[in-house]
N, CA, C and O of each residue as an XYZ file, in Angstrom:
704
protein
N       3.828    -20.283      5.419
C       4.581    -19.125      4.954
C       3.914    -18.581      3.712
O       3.414    -19.346      2.887
N       3.901    -17.296      3.572
C       3.270    -16.633      2.449
C       4.183    -16.698      1.237
O       5.395    -16.516      1.350
N       3.600    -16.956      0.088
C       4.372    -16.949     -1.153
C       4.882    -15.551     -1.405
O       4.143    -14.582     -1.231
N       6.132    -15.426     -1.811
C       6.743    -14.112     -2.015
C       6.940    -13.846     -3.494
O       7.954    -13.273     -3.890
N       5.995    -14.252     -4.308
C       6.131    -14.038     -5.739
C       6.122    -12.559     -6.049
O       5.598    -11.757     -5.276
N       6.703    -12.197     -7.180
C       6.767    -10.787     -7.533
C       5.376    -10.218     -7.741
O       5.164     -9.038     -7.459
N       4.435    -10.985     -8.212
C       3.074    -10.490     -8.384
C       2.423    -10.197     -7.041
O       1.744     -9.182     -6.888
N       2.624    -11.082     -6.067
C       2.052    -10.854     -4.736
C       2.665     -9.606     -4.124
O       1.958     -8.776     -3.553
N       3.953     -9.478     -4.241
C       4.650     -8.331     -3.673
C       4.175     -7.053     -4.348
O       3.915     -6.058     -3.670
N       4.061     -7.064     -5.664
C       3.628     -5.888     -6.400
C       2.220     -5.494     -6.016
O       1.945     -4.319     -5.772
N       1.330     -6.460     -5.960
C      -0.048     -6.125     -5.641
C      -0.178     -5.654     -4.200
O      -0.961     -4.748     -3.914
N       0.574     -6.253     -3.296
C       0.547     -5.802     -1.917
C       1.062     -4.381     -1.820
O       0.496     -3.544     -1.117
N       2.144     -4.122     -2.536
C       2.700     -2.784     -2.515
C       1.728     -1.792     -3.117
O       1.500     -0.724     -2.547
N       1.151     -2.125     -4.258
C       0.183     -1.216     -4.871
C      -0.964     -0.961     -3.914
O      -1.417      0.174     -3.772
N      -1.440     -2.014     -3.254
C      -2.534     -1.852     -2.309
C      -2.130     -0.974     -1.149
O      -2.854     -0.050     -0.777
N      -1.013     -1.249     -0.594
C      -0.555     -0.480      0.559
C      -0.202      0.932      0.141
O      -0.531      1.891      0.840
N       0.456      1.066     -0.977
C       0.811      2.385     -1.461
C      -0.423      3.173     -1.796
O      -0.455      4.394     -1.639
N      -1.414      2.499     -2.245
C      -2.661      3.149     -2.525
C      -3.379      3.446     -1.223
O      -4.340      4.215     -1.207
N      -2.939      2.865     -0.165
C      -3.524      3.066      1.143
C      -2.679      3.970      2.010
O      -3.115      4.353      3.095
N      -1.517      4.314      1.582
C      -0.607      5.026      2.442
C       0.012      6.223      1.770
O       0.088      6.270      0.542
N       0.465      7.212      2.560
C       1.148      8.379      2.030
C       2.620      8.229      2.288
O       3.034      7.549      3.228
N       3.427      8.878      1.437
C       4.872      8.786      1.586
C       5.482     10.169      1.614
O       5.238     10.967      0.709
N       6.280     10.477      2.642
C       7.062     11.706      2.661
C       8.373     11.435      3.357
O       8.504     10.464      4.102
N       9.331     12.283      3.118
C      10.621     12.139      3.770
C      10.726     12.982      5.026
O      11.696     12.844      5.770
N       9.759     13.851      5.287
C       9.822     14.766      6.413
C       8.699     14.429      7.380
O       7.555     14.243      6.967
N       9.020     14.351      8.659
C       8.008     14.068      9.668
C       7.976     15.187     10.689
O       9.001     15.786     11.012
N       6.758     15.465     11.201
C       6.617     16.463     12.246
C       6.103     15.768     13.494
O       5.846     14.564     13.479
N       5.954     16.516     14.564
C       5.467     15.917     15.801
C       3.959     16.067     15.938
O       3.411     15.728     16.987
N       3.272     16.562     14.916
C       1.835     16.790     14.985
C       1.076     15.476     14.844
O       1.519     14.564     14.146
N      -0.079     15.388     15.519
C      -0.982     14.263     15.318
C      -0.639     13.029     16.125
O       0.400     12.939     16.778
N      -1.561     12.083     16.052
C      -1.409     10.823     16.764
C      -0.928      9.771     15.780
O      -1.736      9.151     15.089
N       0.382      9.564     15.710
C       0.993      8.656     14.756
C       1.335      7.347     15.455
O       1.913      7.347     16.542
N       0.976      6.233     14.825
C       1.288      4.916     15.363
C       2.301      4.242     14.443
O       1.945      3.852     13.331
N       3.555      4.093     14.877
C       4.538      3.427     14.016
C       4.223      1.938     13.886
O       3.625      1.324     14.770
N       4.647      1.384     12.755
C       4.417     -0.043     12.521
C       5.228     -0.861     13.510
O       6.397     -0.566     13.762
N       4.612     -1.875     14.062
C       5.296     -2.761     14.981
C       5.463     -4.133     14.366
O       4.997     -4.387     13.256
N       6.119     -5.003     15.078
C       6.308     -6.366     14.594
C       5.008     -7.135     14.760
O       4.379     -7.093     15.817
N       4.620     -7.824     13.726
C       3.397     -8.602     13.703
C       3.789    -10.063     13.822
O       4.496    -10.590     12.963
N       3.331    -10.726     14.891
C       3.822    -12.067     15.168
C       2.878    -13.188     14.760
O       3.302    -14.340     14.672
N       1.603    -12.878     14.507
C       0.703    -13.937     14.074
C       0.883    -14.212     12.595
O       1.570    -13.464     11.900
N       0.269    -15.283     12.109
C       0.386    -15.589     10.691
C      -0.232    -14.471      9.868
O      -1.136    -13.777     10.333
N       0.255    -14.296      8.648
C      -0.150    -13.178      7.800
C      -1.660    -13.124      7.604
O      -2.236    -12.037      7.647
N      -2.311    -14.246      7.393
C      -3.742    -14.242      7.119
C      -4.562    -14.806      8.282
O      -5.598    -15.435      8.068
N      -4.101    -14.583      9.493
C      -4.813    -15.032     10.681
C      -6.199    -14.403     10.728
O      -6.372    -13.253     10.324
N      -7.186    -15.146     11.216
C      -8.531    -14.595     11.263
C      -8.944    -14.194     12.681
O     -10.043    -13.671     12.863
N      -8.116    -14.419     13.666
C      -8.452    -14.096     15.043
C      -8.336    -12.588     15.259
O      -7.251    -12.066     15.517
N      -9.483    -11.893     15.149
C      -9.522    -10.442     15.310
C      -8.369     -9.781     14.572
O      -7.562     -9.055     15.152
N      -8.321    -10.048     13.311
C      -7.234     -9.554     12.471
C      -7.192     -8.042     12.451
O      -8.213     -7.387     12.247
N      -6.061     -7.513     12.654
C      -5.842     -6.085     12.580
C      -5.223     -5.806     11.211
O      -4.074     -6.172     10.961
N      -5.971     -5.167     10.337
C      -5.506     -4.942      8.974
C      -4.219     -4.137      8.950
O      -3.343     -4.389      8.122
N      -4.097     -3.177      9.845
C      -2.867     -2.378      9.894
C      -1.654     -3.265     10.199
O      -0.609     -3.131      9.562
N      -1.793     -4.157     11.158
C      -0.693     -5.061     11.502
C      -0.365     -5.981     10.340
O       0.800     -6.267     10.065
N      -1.392     -6.434      9.672
C      -1.187     -7.311      8.521
C      -0.437     -6.575      7.406
O       0.489     -7.121      6.807
N      -0.844     -5.337      7.136
C      -0.165     -4.543      6.109
C       1.268     -4.229      6.520
O       2.163     -4.200      5.675
N       1.489     -3.997      7.797
C       2.854     -3.742      8.292
C       3.752     -4.946      8.030
O       4.903     -4.800      7.616
N       3.212     -6.135      8.275
C       3.985     -7.350      8.016
C       4.276     -7.489      6.523
O       5.366     -7.918      6.143
N       3.329     -7.135      5.689
C       3.525     -7.222      4.243
C       4.586     -6.226      3.758
O       5.295     -6.504      2.791
N       4.698     -5.079      4.418
C       5.732     -4.108      4.049
C       7.125     -4.699      4.280
O       8.042     -4.513      3.481
N       7.249     -5.412      5.390
C       8.532     -6.051      5.693
C       8.862     -7.113      4.644
O       9.994     -7.192      4.167
N       7.875     -7.921      4.293
C       8.069     -8.955      3.276
C       8.431     -8.317      1.937
O       9.308     -8.808      1.225
N       7.761     -7.236      1.604
C       8.061     -6.524      0.349
C       9.530     -6.097      0.323
O      10.234     -6.344     -0.657
N       9.984     -5.463      1.390
C      11.383     -5.002      1.432
C      12.369     -6.171      1.359
O      13.396     -6.078      0.687
N      12.056     -7.266      2.049
C      12.946     -8.426      2.043
C      13.051     -9.070      0.659
O      14.054     -9.710      0.345
N      12.026     -8.901     -0.157
C      11.984     -9.517     -1.482
C      12.003     -8.479     -2.595
O      11.461     -8.704     -3.677
N      12.622     -7.357     -2.321
C      12.628     -6.234     -3.254
C      13.196     -6.610     -4.620
O      12.738     -6.095     -5.640
N      14.173     -7.490     -4.653
C      14.776     -7.900     -5.924
C      13.776     -8.604     -6.845
O      14.010     -8.686     -8.050
N      12.682     -9.105     -6.305
C      11.659     -9.785     -7.098
C      10.555     -8.849     -7.578
O       9.669     -9.267     -8.325
N      10.600     -7.599     -7.159
C       9.576     -6.629     -7.538
C       9.826     -6.182     -8.976
O      10.947     -5.805     -9.319
N       8.787     -6.219     -9.828
C       8.974     -5.774    -11.206
C       9.505     -4.336    -11.276
O       9.147     -3.485    -10.461
N      10.356     -4.092    -12.256
C      10.989     -2.780    -12.416
C       9.940     -1.680    -12.559
O      10.137     -0.580    -12.044
N       8.836     -1.951    -13.245
C       7.790     -0.930    -13.393
C       7.245     -0.488    -12.039
O       6.994      0.697    -11.820
N       7.066     -1.430    -11.149
C       6.565     -1.087     -9.807
C       7.624     -0.295     -9.048
O       7.311      0.695     -8.386
N       8.877     -0.735     -9.146
C       9.955     -0.001     -8.473
C       9.984      1.444     -8.944
O      10.164      2.358     -8.139
N       9.806      1.655    -10.252
C       9.818      3.019    -10.801
C       8.582      3.794    -10.388
O       8.660      4.998    -10.140
N       7.449      3.127    -10.311
C       6.218      3.803     -9.914
C       6.322      4.341     -8.502
O       5.957      5.489     -8.248
N       6.812      3.532     -7.583
C       6.819      3.937     -6.175
C       8.077      4.688     -5.772
O       8.041      5.460     -4.815
N       9.186      4.487     -6.472
C      10.433      5.225     -6.258
C      10.645      5.788     -4.881
O      10.867      5.050     -3.921
N      10.575      7.091     -4.785
C      10.714      7.790     -3.502
C       9.456      8.613     -3.260
O       9.522      9.797     -2.929
N       8.334      7.975     -3.429
C       7.033      8.643     -3.350
C       6.440      8.589     -1.949
O       6.861      7.818     -1.086
N       5.446      9.445     -1.769
C       4.613      9.431     -0.572
C       3.278      8.838     -0.991
O       2.587      9.385     -1.850
N       2.926      7.730     -0.386
C       1.706      7.021     -0.765
C       0.727      7.041      0.406
O       1.042      6.579      1.503
N      -0.450      7.577      0.160
C      -1.477      7.669      1.196
C      -2.620      6.731      0.862
O      -3.054      6.650     -0.287
N      -3.107      6.021      1.872
C      -4.241      5.123      1.661
C      -5.342      5.417      2.658
O      -5.104      5.692      3.834
N      -6.537      5.349      2.146
C      -7.733      5.514      2.977
C      -8.555      4.251      2.771
O      -9.048      3.983      1.675
N      -8.694      3.479      3.850
C      -9.370      2.177      3.759
C     -10.580      2.166      4.694
O     -10.456      2.421      5.892
N     -11.731      1.872      4.136
C     -12.930      1.724      4.957
C     -12.958      0.304      5.498
O     -13.046     -0.658      4.735
N     -12.881      0.178      6.818
C     -12.863     -1.129      7.470
C     -14.261     -1.730      7.517
O     -15.255     -1.015      7.397
N     -14.334     -3.041      7.692
C     -15.616     -3.738      7.740
C     -16.508     -3.249      8.875
O     -17.731     -3.349      8.785
N     -15.911     -2.720      9.942
C     -16.699     -2.228     11.079
C     -17.168     -0.787     10.877
O     -17.765     -0.202     11.780
N     -16.904     -0.204      9.694
C     -17.357      1.149      9.393
C     -16.336      2.239      9.668
O     -16.485      3.365      9.194
N     -15.300      1.911     10.432
C     -14.264      2.897     10.724
C     -13.329      3.040      9.528
O     -13.348      2.228      8.602
N     -12.509      4.096      9.569
C     -11.541      4.331      8.502
C     -10.129      4.060      9.016
O      -9.802      4.366     10.163
N      -9.308      3.487      8.156
C      -7.884      3.286      8.442
C      -7.123      4.176      7.473
O      -7.255      4.046      6.256
N      -6.320      5.086      8.031
C      -5.485      5.976      7.230
C      -4.036      5.568      7.440
O      -3.554      5.535      8.573
N      -3.346      5.259      6.359
C      -1.949      4.836      6.457
C      -1.108      5.582      5.431
O      -1.606      6.072      4.417
N       0.172      5.650      5.727
C       1.130      6.264      4.821
C       2.331      5.355      4.679
O       2.818      4.774      5.649
N       2.796      5.247      3.444
C       4.049      4.546      3.166
C       4.993      5.566      2.551
O       4.692      6.171      1.523
N       6.114      5.742      3.183
C       7.140      6.629      2.647
C       8.172      5.756      1.970
O       8.851      4.956      2.614
N       8.281      5.917      0.679
C       9.167      5.066     -0.106
C      10.543      5.711     -0.227
O      10.682      6.934     -0.267
N      11.551      4.848     -0.283
C      12.933      5.302     -0.415
C      13.631      4.365     -1.392
O      13.966      3.234     -1.042
N      13.847      4.834     -2.608
C      14.480      3.996     -3.621
C      13.653      2.781     -3.986
O      14.209      1.741     -4.340
N      12.326      2.891     -3.906
C      11.439      1.784     -4.226
C      11.090      0.905     -3.047
O      10.155      0.109     -3.132
N      11.813      1.024     -1.953
C      11.524      0.239     -0.749
C      10.706      1.077      0.225
O      10.702      2.307      0.163
N      10.017      0.388      1.119
C       9.243      1.079      2.142
C      10.209      1.569      3.210
O      10.816      0.766      3.918
N      10.352      2.882      3.327
C      11.228      3.465      4.330
C      10.522      3.612      5.666
O      11.129      3.428      6.721
N       9.225      3.948      5.616
C       8.439      4.122      6.830
C       6.989      3.805      6.494
O       6.523      4.087      5.390
N       6.283      3.223      7.443
C       4.875      2.885      7.266
C       4.180      3.133      8.589
O       4.582      2.585      9.616
N       3.137      3.955      8.575
C       2.455      4.300      9.816
C       0.999      4.656      9.559
O       0.596      4.916      8.425
N       0.212      4.661     10.642
C      -1.194      5.036     10.560
C      -1.413      6.310     11.361
O      -0.580      6.702     12.178
N      -2.553      6.946     11.108
C      -2.922      8.171     11.817
C      -4.435      8.257     11.861
O      -5.123      7.495     11.181
N      -4.960      9.186     12.661
C      -6.391      9.221     12.951
C      -7.226     10.135     12.066
O      -8.453     10.114     12.161
N      -6.607     10.928     11.216
C      -7.343     11.903     10.424
C      -7.190     11.611      8.934
O      -6.251     10.922      8.535
N      -8.100     12.126      8.107
C      -7.996     11.883      6.664
C      -6.717     12.433      6.032
O      -6.273     11.930      5.000
N      -6.127     13.448      6.636
C      -4.891     14.025      6.115
C      -3.734     13.700      7.046
O      -3.827     13.877      8.261
N      -2.652     13.226      6.466
C      -1.464     12.846      7.229
C      -0.862     14.082      7.899
O      -0.427     15.003      7.207
N      -0.829     14.117      9.231
C      -0.261     15.277      9.922
C       1.249     15.406      9.725
O       1.807     16.468      9.999
N       1.918     14.365      9.265
C       3.361     14.411      9.035
C       3.731     14.812      7.614
O       4.898     15.077      7.325
N       2.752     14.858      6.734
C       3.032     15.136      5.330
C       3.275     16.622      5.117
O       2.456     17.464      5.486
N       4.404     16.921      4.522
C       4.733     18.323      4.260
C       4.197     18.777      2.908
O       3.729     19.908      2.776
N       4.260     17.901      1.895
C       3.866     18.280      0.539
C       2.629     17.554      0.041
O       2.067     17.936     -0.985
N       2.199     16.528      0.734
C       1.053     15.741      0.302
C       1.498     14.537     -0.507
O       2.600     14.513     -1.055
N       0.632     13.545     -0.576
C       0.986     12.305     -1.275
C       1.027     12.506     -2.791
O       0.303     13.338     -3.338
N       1.871     11.744     -3.449
C       1.901     11.726     -4.908
C       1.069     10.565     -5.433
O       0.685     10.544     -6.603
N       0.792      9.600     -4.560
C      -0.086      8.481     -4.902
C      -1.103      8.346     -3.765
O      -0.732      8.260     -2.595
N      -2.382      8.328     -4.125
C      -3.448      8.197     -3.130
C      -4.313      7.002     -3.496
O      -4.705      6.826     -4.649
N      -4.598      6.195     -2.499
C      -5.404      4.989     -2.707
C      -6.628      5.054     -1.807
O      -6.531      5.396     -0.628
N      -7.769      4.726     -2.372
C      -9.003      4.618     -1.598
C      -9.663      3.297     -1.929
O      -9.846      2.946     -3.095
N     -10.018      2.566     -0.873
C     -10.650      1.256     -1.056
C     -11.303      0.839      0.252
O     -11.464      1.642      1.171
N     -11.677     -0.435      0.318
C     -12.240     -0.972      1.553
C     -11.465     -2.221      1.979
O     -10.662     -2.769      1.225
N     -11.732     -2.644      3.199
C     -11.013     -3.788      3.769
C     -11.229     -5.059      2.954
O     -10.294     -5.837      2.764
N     -12.431     -5.276      2.480
C     -12.723     -6.485      1.712
C     -11.848     -6.562      0.453
O     -11.326     -7.626      0.122
N     -11.693     -5.449     -0.234
C     -10.863     -5.414     -1.440
C      -9.411     -5.708     -1.104
O      -8.748     -6.467     -1.811
N      -8.914     -5.108     -0.027
C      -7.523     -5.343      0.385
C      -7.320     -6.817      0.716
O      -6.323     -7.412      0.306
N      -8.245     -7.404      1.443
C      -8.113     -8.815      1.815
C      -8.205     -9.730      0.587
O      -7.515    -10.748      0.527
N      -9.044     -9.379     -0.387
C      -9.102    -10.154     -1.638
C      -7.737    -10.161     -2.316
O      -7.271    -11.197     -2.789
N      -7.110     -9.004     -2.356
C      -5.798     -8.887     -3.001
C      -4.754     -9.669     -2.218
O      -3.971    -10.416     -2.806
N      -4.732     -9.508     -0.898
C      -3.754    -10.199     -0.064
C      -3.890    -11.722     -0.161
O      -2.893    -12.442     -0.100
N      -5.114    -12.204     -0.311
C      -5.363    -13.647     -0.327
C      -5.344    -14.255     -1.725
O      -5.488    -15.468     -1.874
N      -5.171    -13.438     -2.735
C      -5.210    -13.913     -4.115
C      -3.950    -14.695     -4.482
O      -2.869    -14.430     -3.956
N      -4.100    -15.655     -5.384
C      -2.947    -16.388     -5.918
C      -2.118    -15.505     -6.838
O      -0.928    -15.752     -7.032
N      -2.747    -14.467     -7.409
C      -2.063    -13.522     -8.297
C      -2.472    -12.112     -7.874
O      -3.302    -11.482     -8.530
N      -1.892    -11.619     -6.782
C      -2.322    -10.345     -6.202
C      -2.208     -9.144     -7.145
O      -3.055     -8.252     -7.103
N      -1.185     -9.106     -7.984
C      -1.046     -7.973     -8.889
C      -2.217     -7.924     -9.870
O      -2.823     -6.872    -10.072
N      -2.525     -9.055    -10.469
C      -3.668     -9.103    -11.394
C      -4.972     -8.783    -10.661
O      -5.857     -8.131    -11.216
N      -5.085     -9.241     -9.418
C      -6.291     -8.962     -8.624
C      -6.397     -7.474     -8.331
O      -7.488     -6.906     -8.379
N      -5.273     -6.841     -8.029
C      -5.280     -5.394     -7.773
C      -5.703     -4.637     -9.026
O      -6.523     -3.722     -8.954
N      -5.147     -5.015    -10.171
C      -5.509     -4.366    -11.434
C      -6.990     -4.605    -11.743
O      -7.687     -3.693    -12.187
N      -7.465     -5.824    -11.509
C      -8.878     -6.144    -11.722
C      -9.757     -5.239    -10.853
O     -10.764     -4.708    -11.322
N      -9.370     -5.068     -9.591
C     -10.139     -4.210     -8.685
C     -10.063     -2.743     -9.099
O     -11.032     -2.003     -8.928
N      -8.924     -2.314     -9.640
C      -8.835     -0.944    -10.155
C      -9.796     -0.771    -11.328
O     -10.503      0.233    -11.416
N      -9.817     -1.750    -12.226
C     -10.698     -1.674    -13.395
C     -12.171     -1.710    -13.007
O     -13.004     -1.095    -13.673
N     -12.499     -2.433    -11.925
C     -13.883     -2.522    -11.447
C     -14.298     -1.322    -10.604
O     -15.488     -1.104    -10.377
N     -13.319     -0.542    -10.138
C     -13.630      0.650     -9.355
C     -13.615      0.455     -7.848
O     -13.892      1.402     -7.113
N     -13.298     -0.747     -7.361
C     -13.260     -0.958     -5.908
C     -11.905     -0.586     -5.307
O     -11.759     -0.524     -4.087
N     -10.913     -0.337     -6.169
C      -9.587      0.109     -5.739
C      -9.263      1.350     -6.573
O      -8.905      1.250     -7.747
N      -9.394      2.513     -5.946
C      -9.167      3.776     -6.652
C      -7.771      4.284     -6.369
O      -7.377      4.457     -5.216
N      -7.024      4.521     -7.443
C      -5.654      5.008     -7.320
C      -5.546      6.326     -8.078
O      -5.828      6.397     -9.274
N      -5.135      7.364     -7.360
C      -4.896      8.663     -7.990
C      -3.406      8.936     -7.931
O      -2.771      8.798     -6.885
N      -2.861      9.327     -9.076
C      -1.420      9.541     -9.177
C      -1.159     10.926     -9.735
O      -1.813     11.357    -10.685
N      -0.202     11.620     -9.143
C       0.216     12.923     -9.646
C       1.420     12.734    -10.558
O       2.313     11.938    -10.267
N       1.435     13.456    -11.640
C       2.583     13.429    -12.532
C       2.382     12.552    -13.747
O       1.913     11.419    -13.640
N       2.737     13.081    -14.897
C       2.567     12.374    -16.160
C       3.344     11.056    -16.182
O       2.797     10.029    -16.584
N       4.602     11.070    -15.758
C       5.430      9.864    -15.795
C       4.814      8.757    -14.942
O       4.684      7.621    -15.399
N       4.436      9.082    -13.713
C       3.857      8.063    -12.823
C       2.529      7.535    -13.372
O       2.239      6.344    -13.263
N       1.724      8.425    -13.961
C       0.457      7.981    -14.556
C       0.718      7.011    -15.710
O       0.006      6.021    -15.876
N       1.740      7.308    -16.498
C       2.098      6.439    -17.618
C       2.567      5.075    -17.121
O       2.214      4.048    -17.701
N       3.355      5.062    -16.059
C       3.829      3.796    -15.499
C       2.651      2.978    -14.967
O       2.586      1.770    -15.195
N       1.717      3.628    -14.258
C       0.545      2.907    -13.748
C      -0.286      2.366    -14.915
O      -0.757      1.230    -14.860
N      -0.468      3.154    -15.954
C      -1.214      2.702    -17.128
C      -0.531      1.460    -17.718
O      -1.205      0.498    -18.085
N       0.792      1.479    -17.809
C       1.529      0.333    -18.342
C       1.315     -0.912    -17.502
O       1.127     -2.003    -18.041
N       1.342     -0.757    -16.183
C       1.099     -1.889    -15.276
C      -0.301     -2.429    -15.498
O      -0.495     -3.644    -15.547
N      -1.283     -1.542    -15.633
C      -2.656     -1.971    -15.856
C      -2.793     -2.735    -17.181
O      -3.549     -3.703    -17.258
N      -2.075     -2.312    -18.209
C      -2.150     -2.992    -19.498
C      -1.470     -4.367    -19.429
O      -1.971     -5.341    -19.991
N      -0.345     -4.436    -18.747
C       0.409     -5.697    -18.676
C      -0.273     -6.754    -17.808
O      -0.131     -7.950    -18.063
N      -1.009     -6.322    -16.786
C      -1.567     -7.267    -15.837
C      -3.086     -7.352    -15.890
O      -3.709     -7.837    -14.945
N      -3.697     -6.884    -16.989
C      -5.156     -6.993    -17.158
C      -5.520     -8.360    -17.703
O      -6.698     -8.646    -17.914
C-alpha cells in the first residue's frame, strides 16, 4: 500500500495539477478519455500506463484530503490544472484536473496540446517529463521532490494570478 502522507499527496497533486487542466464546463469536442479504475499496484512496472497511475493517485488524494496542507488546498481550490508530460517513448500525455473545493472533481486525458473541453483555459499549467513524474511518485518525500524538480527546471509550473503565485512561492520556500 502506498503511504498517504500529506507530503506525498501534495507532491502528487502538484505534479498532476501541473500536468492537468481544470474547468467546470465540458463540451463534446475532442477525444476525451475519462479516468477509469486502476487495479494494479500504484508503482507496477508491467507496461505501466502513467495516465492510469495518475488517475489512481487522484483517488488517493481525494480520500486523504484532510491530510493535504492548507496551502496546497488554497493553491488548487477550484482551479483548472493542465499538464503536458513528455513520455519516455517520445509521445505526449495531456491531462486535465478540474478541482472543486481543493479536491479533484474530474481528471481526464486528451489528444491535443489544448484541452477541447476548456472554456477559459487553465489557471495552472505544468510541463514535465515522465521520468520527473515517476521520481516524484516514488520519492519518500514527494512534495520536497516536486519543489526540488521545480527549482532544477525539470518541473515547470506556470500560474495565473498574484494570489496563486504567492501561494506557490510560499510552498517552494517551506519545502526547499
